[in-house]
N, C-alpha and C positions, 0 to 999 in steps of 0.2 A: 329743615324743612324748606327755607327759602329757596336753596338750589332745586329741590325736588319740585317746587311750584313753578319756578322759572322753567324747567325741564318741560313740565306738563304743558304750560303755555306755550313753548316752542312747538311741543307736538302736536298741539291744535292749529298751530298757524306756521307752515314751514317755512315762511317768508321772514318771521319775527327774529328781530336781532337784540336778544337780551343786550341790557346796559347801553343802547345805541340811541337813546330819545332824547338825549340832552341838548343836543345842536338842532331838533325840530323846531320850525315856528309853528304857530298857532293853525295856519292854514295847513301845513304839512301832517301836524296831528290829526287834523279834521278828516284829511283825505285818508289818512291810513287807519284811522279807527271809528269814524263816524259815517263817511260817504257811503258805505255799502247800504246802510239803512237810510239815511237822511239825503242822499243824493250828492253828486257833486258841487251842486250850486245850494245844497243845504234846504232844498223846497219840499222835504219829504217824499222824494221820489227815486229813491236807490233801489238797485236791483234786488234786494232783499225785502225791501218794503212791501212788495206784493203778497210774499208768503207769511206776513205777520197779521195777527188777529187785531192787534191794537194799531190804530191810525198813527203813522209816523209824521211829527208836526214840520210843517215848514219853518225852520229856524231862522228864515230871514225877516220874520213877522211878529218877533217877540216883542218889540217895541209897541208896535200897532196893538197887539193883543193885552198890553199893560198899560194903557192909557197915556202912551207917549214916553214911557220911562224904561229903561232897561233894567231889570231885576238881577243885578249881578250876583248877589249871594244866593238868590234862590235858583239861578242857573249853575252857579259852582256847586251847591248841595246837590242838584240833580246828576250833574256829572259825576261827581264824587261816588255818591251814591252808597256811602257806608254808614249815613244817619238816615234812613228813609223815614219819610213824613207817613205816618199811617193813614191820615186822613185822605192821602191822595191814591190809595189802593194799592194793588201789588206793583211791583217793579218789572217793568218789562225790558229795559236796557241794561246793558253790562254795568256792573259797579267798577266803574273805571278808576277810582282812587286806589281800590285794591289791586285791579291790576296794573297799573302805573308802579305802585309800592314793590310789587313783584317784581315787575320788568326791570326797575332801578337797582334793585339788590335786595329788598325785604330787610332792610336794618333803618337805623335810626335817620341816618343821611337820605335813605331813600323816600321817608315820608316827607322832608321838605321838597326833595326832586318832585315827587308825586303832585305835591301841592302846585308847584310852579309849572307843570305841564298843565294842570287844570287851569291856572291862572292865565296861560297862554291861550287856551280853548276858549275860555269866556271872554278874553279881550278880541279873538278871532270873532266870534259870534257877534259880538257888538258892533265890530267894524262893517259886518255885511248887512245890517239892518236897512231894510227898504226905507225910503224918506219919503 
């Protein structure tokens, strides 16, 4: 089933390179998976954002919106998406934890790889906060 899921993802995205994410930085992961909606500078103005019903947030102002602190765990959970917080309503962004898990091979090792990719994205987002 993991292989089938990887093939499905590759068919949805002809430029996808299964099992090729391990060496990407947080910035490179953001560009590949997030910039279409959040924009190249993470300001919520990506080319896909215009067609979405939900407003895409400016990710450079997370600290500003959270009283001067970066809520790393909440950001990690939002990106992962496999444990949705029901009080926050429906989920509009992809479940990247699952997508990364499949992309990395859909096995036990892939779970730790997916967590590492998410950690890199969170670190990148923290690094681009407006001062």
